[in-house]
VEXKOL-98221 format. One record per residue (C-alpha): z, x, y. Coordinates in Angstrom, 1 decimal. Last residue first. Example, Ala and Ser with C-alpha at 12.3 -4.5 7.8 and 13.67 -1.06 7.14 Angstrom:
# residues 2
{r {7.1; 13.7; -1.1}}
{r {7.8; 12.3; -4.5}}
# end
This chain:
# residues 417
{r {-24.7; 7.7; -15.2}}
{r {-24.3; 9.3; -11.8}}
{r {-21.7; 12.1; -11.9}}
{r {-24.1; 14.9; -10.8}}
{r {-25.1; 12.9; -7.7}}
{r {-22.6; 14.4; -5.2}}
{r {-23.9; 18.0; -5.7}}
{r {-21.6; 20.4; -3.8}}
{r {-23.8; 22.6; -1.6}}
{r {-21.1; 22.8; 1.1}}
{r {-17.8; 21.4; -0.2}}
{r {-15.8; 24.6; -0.5}}
{r {-17.2; 26.2; 2.6}}
{r {-16.2; 23.3; 4.9}}
{r {-13.5; 25.4; 6.7}}
{r {-10.2; 24.6; 8.5}}
{r {-9.5; 21.3; 6.9}}
{r {-10.2; 17.6; 6.7}}
{r {-12.5; 16.7; 3.9}}
{r {-14.7; 13.7; 3.0}}
{r {-17.0; 13.0; 0.0}}
{r {-19.0; 9.9; -0.9}}
{r {-20.1; 9.6; -4.5}}
{r {-23.7; 9.5; -5.7}}
{r {-24.4; 6.0; -7.1}}
{r {-24.1; 4.2; -10.4}}
{r {-20.8; 5.9; -11.3}}
{r {-18.5; 3.1; -10.1}}
{r {-20.6; 0.2; -11.5}}
{r {-20.9; 1.8; -15.0}}
{r {-17.2; 2.6; -15.0}}
{r {-16.4; -1.1; -14.2}}
{r {-18.5; -2.1; -17.2}}
{r {-16.8; 0.5; -19.3}}
{r {-13.4; -1.0; -18.4}}
{r {-14.6; -4.5; -19.3}}
{r {-16.0; -3.2; -22.6}}
{r {-12.6; -1.7; -23.3}}
{r {-11.1; -5.2; -23.1}}
{r {-9.1; -7.0; -20.5}}
{r {-7.6; -10.2; -22.0}}
{r {-4.0; -9.1; -21.7}}
{r {-4.4; -8.7; -17.9}}
{r {-5.9; -12.2; -17.6}}
{r {-3.1; -13.6; -19.7}}
{r {-0.5; -12.0; -17.4}}
{r {-2.2; -13.4; -14.4}}
{r {-2.3; -16.9; -15.9}}
{r {1.4; -16.7; -16.9}}
{r {2.3; -15.6; -13.3}}
{r {0.4; -18.5; -11.9}}
{r {-3.0; -18.0; -10.3}}
{r {-4.1; -19.0; -6.8}}
{r {-7.3; -20.0; -5.0}}
{r {-8.8; -19.9; -1.5}}
{r {-9.9; -16.3; -2.0}}
{r {-9.3; -14.4; 1.2}}
{r {-6.9; -16.6; 3.2}}
{r {-5.3; -18.4; 0.3}}
{r {-4.9; -15.2; -1.8}}
{r {-3.6; -13.2; 1.2}}
{r {-1.0; -15.8; 2.2}}
{r {0.3; -16.5; -1.3}}
{r {0.5; -12.8; -2.3}}
{r {2.2; -11.9; 1.0}}
{r {4.8; -14.7; 0.7}}
{r {5.5; -13.7; -2.9}}
{r {5.9; -10.0; -1.8}}
{r {8.3; -11.1; 0.9}}
{r {10.3; -13.4; -1.3}}
{r {11.0; -10.4; -3.6}}
{r {11.4; -10.8; -7.3}}
{r {7.6; -11.2; -7.6}}
{r {7.1; -7.5; -7.3}}
{r {9.1; -6.9; -10.5}}
{r {6.8; -9.2; -12.5}}
{r {3.6; -7.5; -11.2}}
{r {5.0; -4.0; -11.8}}
{r {5.9; -4.8; -15.3}}
{r {2.6; -6.5; -16.1}}
{r {0.7; -3.6; -14.7}}
{r {2.7; -1.0; -16.7}}
{r {2.4; -3.0; -19.9}}
{r {-1.4; -3.3; -19.4}}
{r {-1.7; 0.4; -18.6}}
{r {0.1; 1.4; -21.7}}
{r {-2.4; -0.6; -23.8}}
{r {-5.5; 0.7; -22.0}}
{r {-4.2; 4.3; -22.0}}
{r {-3.5; 4.1; -25.7}}
{r {-6.9; 2.6; -26.4}}
{r {-8.3; 5.6; -24.7}}
{r {-10.3; 5.7; -21.4}}
{r {-14.0; 6.0; -21.0}}
{r {-16.0; 8.7; -22.8}}
{r {-18.9; 9.4; -20.5}}
{r {-17.5; 8.3; -17.1}}
{r {-14.0; 9.3; -18.1}}
{r {-15.1; 12.8; -18.9}}
{r {-17.2; 13.1; -15.8}}
{r {-14.2; 12.0; -13.7}}
{r {-12.0; 14.6; -15.3}}
{r {-14.6; 17.3; -14.9}}
{r {-15.2; 16.3; -11.2}}
{r {-11.5; 16.5; -10.4}}
{r {-11.3; 19.9; -12.1}}
{r {-14.2; 21.2; -10.1}}
{r {-12.8; 19.9; -6.9}}
{r {-9.4; 21.4; -7.6}}
{r {-11.0; 24.8; -8.4}}
{r {-13.0; 24.7; -5.1}}
{r {-10.0; 23.8; -3.1}}
{r {-7.7; 26.5; -4.5}}
{r {-8.1; 29.1; -1.8}}
{r {-7.9; 26.4; 0.9}}
{r {-4.5; 25.2; -0.3}}
{r {-4.5; 21.7; -1.7}}
{r {-4.3; 18.0; -0.8}}
{r {-6.0; 15.7; -3.3}}
{r {-7.3; 12.1; -3.0}}
{r {-9.5; 10.0; -5.4}}
{r {-11.0; 6.8; -4.1}}
{r {-12.4; 3.6; -5.7}}
{r {-14.0; 1.6; -2.9}}
{r {-14.7; -2.1; -2.6}}
{r {-17.2; -4.7; -1.4}}
{r {-17.7; -8.3; -0.4}}
{r {-14.4; -9.6; 0.8}}
{r {-12.7; -6.2; 0.7}}
{r {-11.0; -4.3; -2.1}}
{r {-9.3; -0.9; -2.2}}
{r {-8.8; 1.1; -5.4}}
{r {-6.5; 4.1; -5.7}}
{r {-6.4; 7.6; -7.0}}
{r {-3.8; 10.4; -6.9}}
{r {-3.1; 14.0; -6.1}}
{r {-0.2; 15.2; -3.9}}
{r {1.6; 18.5; -4.6}}
{r {-1.6; 20.3; -5.6}}
{r {-2.7; 23.2; -7.8}}
{r {0.3; 23.4; -10.1}}
{r {-1.9; 23.8; -13.2}}
{r {-0.3; 21.5; -15.9}}
{r {1.8; 19.2; -13.7}}
{r {-0.3; 19.0; -10.5}}
{r {-4.0; 19.1; -11.5}}
{r {-3.9; 18.1; -15.1}}
{r {-0.9; 15.7; -15.2}}
{r {-1.6; 14.1; -11.8}}
{r {-5.3; 13.6; -12.4}}
{r {-4.9; 12.3; -16.0}}
{r {-2.2; 9.7; -15.1}}
{r {1.4; 10.0; -16.3}}
{r {2.7; 10.3; -12.7}}
{r {0.8; 7.3; -11.5}}
{r {-2.5; 5.7; -10.4}}
{r {-4.8; 8.7; -11.0}}
{r {-7.1; 8.1; -14.0}}
{r {-5.2; 5.9; -16.3}}
{r {-3.7; 3.7; -13.7}}
{r {-7.1; 3.5; -11.9}}
{r {-8.8; 2.3; -15.1}}
{r {-6.1; -0.4; -15.6}}
{r {-6.6; -1.6; -12.0}}
{r {-10.4; -1.6; -12.4}}
{r {-10.1; -3.7; -15.6}}
{r {-7.8; -6.0; -13.6}}
{r {-10.4; -6.6; -11.0}}
{r {-13.2; -7.2; -13.5}}
{r {-13.6; -10.9; -12.5}}
{r {-14.1; -9.9; -8.8}}
{r {-11.6; -11.7; -6.6}}
{r {-11.6; -9.1; -3.8}}
{r {-14.7; -6.9; -4.0}}
{r {-15.1; -4.2; -6.6}}
{r {-15.6; -0.4; -6.2}}
{r {-18.4; 2.0; -5.3}}
{r {-17.1; 5.6; -5.5}}
{r {-15.0; 7.6; -3.1}}
{r {-14.0; 11.3; -3.2}}
{r {-11.3; 12.3; -0.7}}
{r {-10.1; 15.8; 0.2}}
{r {-7.3; 17.2; 2.4}}
{r {-7.5; 21.0; 2.8}}
{r {-4.1; 22.5; 3.3}}
{r {-2.3; 24.6; 5.9}}
{r {-4.2; 22.8; 8.6}}
{r {-6.3; 23.8; 11.6}}
{r {-8.8; 21.0; 11.9}}
{r {-12.5; 20.7; 11.2}}
{r {-13.5; 17.2; 10.2}}
{r {-16.1; 17.1; 7.4}}
{r {-18.1; 14.0; 6.2}}
{r {-20.5; 13.7; 3.2}}
{r {-22.6; 10.6; 2.4}}
{r {-22.6; 8.3; -0.6}}
{r {-24.3; 5.5; 1.3}}
{r {-22.7; 2.4; -0.2}}
{r {-24.3; -0.5; 1.8}}
{r {-22.0; -2.8; 3.6}}
{r {-21.9; -6.5; 3.3}}
{r {-23.0; -8.4; 6.5}}
{r {-20.5; -10.9; 7.9}}
{r {-21.1; -14.6; 8.5}}
{r {-18.5; -16.0; 10.9}}
{r {-17.3; -19.6; 10.3}}
{r {-17.5; -21.5; 13.5}}
{r {-14.4; -22.1; 15.6}}
{r {-11.6; -24.5; 16.1}}
{r {-8.5; -24.3; 18.4}}
{r {-6.4; -27.4; 17.8}}
{r {-2.8; -26.2; 17.1}}
{r {-0.7; -29.1; 18.2}}
{r {0.9; -29.5; 14.8}}
{r {2.0; -25.9; 14.7}}
{r {5.6; -26.0; 16.0}}
{r {6.8; -29.6; 15.0}}
{r {4.4; -29.9; 12.1}}
{r {5.8; -26.6; 10.7}}
{r {9.3; -28.0; 10.8}}
{r {8.2; -31.3; 9.2}}
{r {6.4; -29.3; 6.5}}
{r {9.6; -27.3; 5.9}}
{r {11.3; -30.6; 5.0}}
{r {9.7; -30.3; 1.6}}
{r {12.3; -27.8; 0.5}}
{r {13.0; -24.1; 1.0}}
{r {14.9; -21.2; -0.6}}
{r {12.1; -18.6; -0.6}}
{r {8.4; -18.4; 0.1}}
{r {6.3; -19.5; 3.1}}
{r {2.7; -18.8; 4.0}}
{r {0.9; -20.3; 7.0}}
{r {-2.9; -19.8; 7.0}}
{r {-5.3; -19.3; 9.9}}
{r {-9.1; -18.7; 10.1}}
{r {-10.2; -22.3; 10.0}}
{r {-7.5; -23.3; 12.5}}
{r {-8.7; -20.6; 14.9}}
{r {-7.5; -17.2; 16.1}}
{r {-11.0; -15.7; 16.0}}
{r {-12.9; -16.9; 19.0}}
{r {-10.1; -17.9; 21.3}}
{r {-8.2; -14.8; 20.2}}
{r {-11.0; -12.5; 21.2}}
{r {-11.4; -14.2; 24.6}}
{r {-7.6; -13.9; 25.2}}
{r {-7.6; -10.2; 24.3}}
{r {-10.7; -9.4; 26.4}}
{r {-9.2; -11.2; 29.4}}
{r {-5.9; -9.3; 29.0}}
{r {-7.8; -6.0; 29.8}}
{r {-9.4; -3.5; 27.5}}
{r {-11.1; -0.3; 28.8}}
{r {-8.1; 2.0; 28.0}}
{r {-8.3; 0.9; 24.3}}
{r {-11.9; 1.7; 23.8}}
{r {-11.4; 5.2; 25.3}}
{r {-8.3; 5.8; 23.3}}
{r {-10.1; 4.9; 20.1}}
{r {-9.8; 2.0; 17.7}}
{r {-6.6; 1.6; 15.8}}
{r {-8.2; -0.1; 12.7}}
{r {-10.6; 2.9; 12.4}}
{r {-14.3; 2.0; 11.7}}
{r {-15.7; 2.2; 8.2}}
{r {-15.5; -1.5; 7.6}}
{r {-17.5; -2.1; 10.8}}
{r {-20.6; -0.4; 9.2}}
{r {-21.6; 2.8; 10.9}}
{r {-21.7; 4.9; 7.7}}
{r {-20.2; 3.0; 4.7}}
{r {-19.2; 5.7; 2.2}}
{r {-18.9; 8.7; 4.4}}
{r {-17.3; 6.6; 7.1}}
{r {-14.8; 5.3; 4.5}}
{r {-14.3; 8.9; 3.5}}
{r {-13.3; 9.7; 7.1}}
{r {-10.8; 6.8; 7.2}}
{r {-9.1; 8.2; 4.1}}
{r {-9.2; 11.8; 5.5}}
{r {-7.2; 10.8; 8.6}}
{r {-4.1; 9.9; 6.6}}
{r {-3.7; 13.3; 4.8}}
{r {-4.7; 14.9; 8.2}}
{r {-1.7; 13.6; 10.0}}
{r {-1.9; 14.9; 13.6}}
{r {-4.7; 12.4; 14.2}}
{r {-2.4; 9.6; 13.1}}
{r {0.2; 10.7; 15.6}}
{r {-2.3; 10.9; 18.3}}
{r {-3.5; 7.3; 17.5}}
{r {0.1; 6.1; 17.5}}
{r {0.6; 7.8; 20.9}}
{r {-2.5; 6.0; 22.2}}
{r {-1.0; 2.8; 20.8}}
{r {2.2; 3.3; 22.8}}
{r {0.2; 4.2; 25.9}}
{r {-1.8; 1.0; 25.6}}
{r {1.5; -0.8; 25.1}}
{r {2.7; 0.3; 28.6}}
{r {-0.4; -0.9; 30.3}}
{r {-0.4; -4.3; 28.6}}
{r {3.2; -4.7; 29.4}}
{r {2.4; -4.2; 33.1}}
{r {-0.5; -6.6; 32.9}}
{r {1.4; -9.3; 31.1}}
{r {-0.4; -10.5; 28.0}}
{r {1.7; -13.7; 28.3}}
{r {2.1; -14.8; 24.7}}
{r {2.1; -18.5; 24.3}}
{r {0.6; -19.6; 21.0}}
{r {1.4; -16.9; 18.5}}
{r {4.5; -15.5; 20.2}}
{r {5.8; -19.1; 20.6}}
{r {5.0; -19.8; 16.9}}
{r {6.9; -16.6; 15.9}}
{r {10.0; -17.6; 17.9}}
{r {10.3; -21.2; 16.7}}
{r {9.3; -20.4; 13.1}}
{r {12.0; -17.7; 12.9}}
{r {14.6; -19.9; 14.5}}
{r {13.9; -22.8; 12.2}}
{r {14.1; -20.4; 9.2}}
{r {17.7; -19.4; 10.1}}
{r {19.5; -21.5; 7.4}}
{r {17.3; -19.9; 4.7}}
{r {18.4; -16.4; 5.7}}
{r {15.5; -14.5; 7.4}}
{r {12.3; -12.6; 6.6}}
{r {9.6; -12.7; 9.3}}
{r {5.9; -12.4; 9.4}}
{r {2.8; -11.9; 11.6}}
{r {-0.3; -11.0; 9.6}}
{r {-3.7; -9.8; 10.6}}
{r {-6.9; -9.9; 8.4}}
{r {-10.1; -8.1; 7.4}}
{r {-9.7; -4.4; 8.2}}
{r {-5.9; -4.6; 8.3}}
{r {-3.4; -5.4; 11.0}}
{r {0.3; -5.6; 10.4}}
{r {3.3; -7.6; 11.8}}
{r {7.0; -7.5; 12.0}}
{r {10.2; -9.5; 12.1}}
{r {13.4; -8.9; 10.1}}
{r {16.5; -11.0; 10.1}}
{r {20.2; -10.4; 10.7}}
{r {20.6; -13.5; 12.7}}
{r {21.3; -11.8; 16.1}}
{r {18.8; -9.0; 15.3}}
{r {16.1; -11.7; 15.0}}
{r {16.6; -13.3; 18.4}}
{r {17.5; -9.9; 19.9}}
{r {14.0; -8.5; 19.2}}
{r {12.3; -11.5; 20.7}}
{r {14.6; -11.5; 23.7}}
{r {13.8; -7.8; 24.4}}
{r {10.1; -8.5; 24.4}}
{r {10.8; -11.4; 26.9}}
{r {11.0; -14.9; 25.5}}
{r {10.2; -18.3; 26.9}}
{r {6.6; -17.9; 28.4}}
{r {6.0; -15.1; 26.0}}
{r {6.7; -11.4; 25.8}}
{r {5.6; -8.1; 24.3}}
{r {5.6; -8.9; 20.6}}
{r {2.3; -10.7; 20.7}}
{r {0.9; -7.6; 22.4}}
{r {1.2; -5.3; 19.4}}
{r {-0.9; -7.7; 17.2}}
{r {-3.3; -8.1; 20.0}}
{r {-3.9; -4.3; 20.1}}
{r {-4.4; -4.2; 16.3}}
{r {-7.2; -6.9; 16.6}}
{r {-8.6; -5.1; 19.7}}
{r {-9.1; -1.8; 17.9}}
{r {-12.8; -1.5; 18.7}}
{r {-13.6; -3.6; 21.8}}
{r {-16.9; -2.1; 22.8}}
{r {-18.0; -1.7; 19.2}}
{r {-17.7; -5.5; 18.4}}
{r {-14.7; -6.4; 16.2}}
{r {-14.7; -8.5; 13.1}}
{r {-14.2; -5.6; 10.6}}
{r {-11.2; -4.4; 12.6}}
{r {-9.3; -7.5; 11.6}}
{r {-9.6; -11.3; 11.5}}
{r {-8.6; -13.9; 8.9}}
{r {-5.3; -14.8; 10.5}}
{r {-2.1; -15.1; 8.5}}
{r {1.2; -16.5; 9.9}}
{r {4.1; -15.5; 7.6}}
{r {7.5; -16.8; 6.6}}
{r {9.8; -15.1; 4.1}}
{r {12.9; -17.1; 3.3}}
{r {16.3; -15.8; 2.0}}
{r {19.1; -17.4; 0.0}}
{r {17.7; -16.9; -3.5}}
{r {17.9; -19.0; -6.7}}
{r {16.1; -21.9; -5.1}}
{r {12.7; -20.1; -5.0}}
{r {10.3; -22.7; -3.6}}
{r {6.7; -21.4; -3.0}}
{r {4.6; -22.3; -0.1}}
{r {1.0; -22.4; 1.0}}
{r {0.1; -24.1; 4.3}}
{r {-3.5; -24.7; 5.6}}
{r {-3.9; -26.1; 9.1}}
{r {-5.9; -29.3; 9.0}}
{r {-4.5; -31.0; 12.1}}
{r {-2.2; -33.2; 10.0}}
{r {-0.7; -30.2; 8.3}}
{r {-2.3; -29.1; 5.0}}
{r {-1.0; -28.5; 1.5}}
{r {-0.7; -26.0; -1.2}}
{r {2.4; -25.9; -3.4}}
{r {3.5; -23.0; -5.7}}
# end
């Protein structure tokens, strides 16, 4: 891995993988829904869409055809804290990818007619999301955990917010947030040092600077949220305080998650689905932000079984809060984590993602050997430390379903230790 800067100060992280013929190239910007003011909720995601809708040189169709013609892939995504525009192409076609993506980044037109059409596209995306209760409940539990904090707000925004936005709003937001300080270029694959010359050509004139934004950390509220919707299942999430990105106990949290609900051999999956057949989908996951995190358990089950699933989930959580995980779970989790880590690094796309995200959010990088050593070094005391932080507050609870009867009166403080 090599970290450098262009002459204008733009950070570049790259990894040479001479054994492959592909290259993954990404432009990372440290802005997402967390950075938005309430009146322009969803603007980060809207900008992401609009950068594909035409530039001074390329129409939207041209952009698609440029990548189709070389057998490459181009896409983008917006999260709560960052946005990424990326492409994966054959090594010989990297100049084309850099040319087109840089043109999208610097010279998108935000044409009024394209703006109107893309608003409709995103409104349909919002409608599709609202028709998917097993997705909706995860945003709902963020609101139960964080209240009105920007981290709790939906990345897509609302239809009302979207309809009110014009090209001027998008340009102003980009001037404020799409700055040199907030941007990282990440490249992984069959490359050499000439890639710096290529990046200087297309990004060397980037000169937009801005002040570092200070963001307020959220308080964990441990609230309850219910969204009434006619569904065949009740969709439930329980969330607990988690760890921020870069926390020294991050691997301990991952191992705990693996044991509790991170796979088919986990306690939640085995007890609720395999042993009792009460849910098709039941799992846990940990999500990290710059200054906070959430550990979340999800289950989807029939209304008549909801109370039993909640009781079983609480029993499993209580057991792990009091007794921790077993040495066998810790050992198996380490092997599982090492295996998934090594397998993920076989893809240029995953390496590009790891480099970009680490540089943008942490400003540091670990080698594979260092990461494996950190996994191996996790002790039971580390896991117990994480458990103490998780169960220090009443949990947040959210449900999407036809009736809130199963969650009314539920004590959310009974797992506090």
